[in-house]
N, C-alpha and C positions, 0 to 999 in steps of 0.2 A: 800541571802543564796542559794546555789545551792543544788538541790536534784535530784537524779536519780529516775525517776518514774518507768520506765521499761527499761531493758537492755537485749538484746539478746533473746527475747521471740519469739516464733512462735507457730502457731496452724493452724487448718483448720476446715472448716464446710462443710458438704455435702449439696447439694441443697435440699431445702424443710425442713431442720431441724431447730428447734428452740433451741437456746443456752441460757443458764442461767449462770450468774456469781454470785457465792455465796461466802460468807465469813463473818467474824465477823465485827462489827462496827469499822471503821477506817482502814480496811485492804487495801483500795485503789480501791474498785470496781468502784465507781463513777469516780475517776481520770482516771482509765483505759478506761472506756467507753467514757469519754470526749475526751481523747486522740485519741481513735479509730475513733470517729465520727467528729473529727476536731472541737470541741466545746470549746477549750481552747483559751481564748482571751488574748490579750497582755496588758490588763488593769493592773493597779497596778504594772507595771514593770515586769510582768510575760513573760517569753519567753520559747519557746520550740525549742530544737535543735534535729536534727536527722530526721528520716523519718519512715513512716509506709507504707509498700508496699503490694500490692496484687499480688500474684504469682511472687514475686521478680521483677516485671516489671512495674506495674502501681502504681504511688503515690496515696495514699488514702487521699482524701480531702472530705469535707462535701458533695459536689455535687455528687461525685463518690459514697460515702457511701450510700447516699439516693437512688441511682439507684438499689441497691441490698439488702439493709438492713434497719432496722428501730430500733431506740433507744427508747424504751418505758421507760420513766423515772418514778421513784418511785413517787407516788403522793397520797396524803391523800384524794382525792375526790372519790376514789373507795370505794364501799360499804364493810364494814367489814364482811358482811354475804357471800360475794363472796368466792368461793374456789379459790386457786391460778390459776387454769385453766380459770375459769370464769373471774377473774380480768384481766388476760392477753388477753383474747379474747375481752373483753369490751374495754380495752385500745387500742388494735390493730385496732379494728373497728373504733374507733374515729380517730386514726392516719391515717389509710388508706382509710377511707370514705366508707367502705363496709358495707353490711348488713348481710352477711352470717355468 
């Protein structure tokens, strides 16, 4: 079965900004992030057609995405007592290896 995940979408982010994707359960947030970070595998016969471009010139692949962005996946190992900011800071420190 063919499904269109994203068609004709565009957006921008300024340097140093943190972006959040919010929506109801099943809205496609994870699918969008997996597409942007090139994490969709071809297992189970899944294929992706089309391209994701940076500034309409550079094809976005996992290695390229990792050079300027980080995908902090939702994970249940974060403490429930954390505020959203504390949870994101904790996850980003784990991902980026920093202590600040």
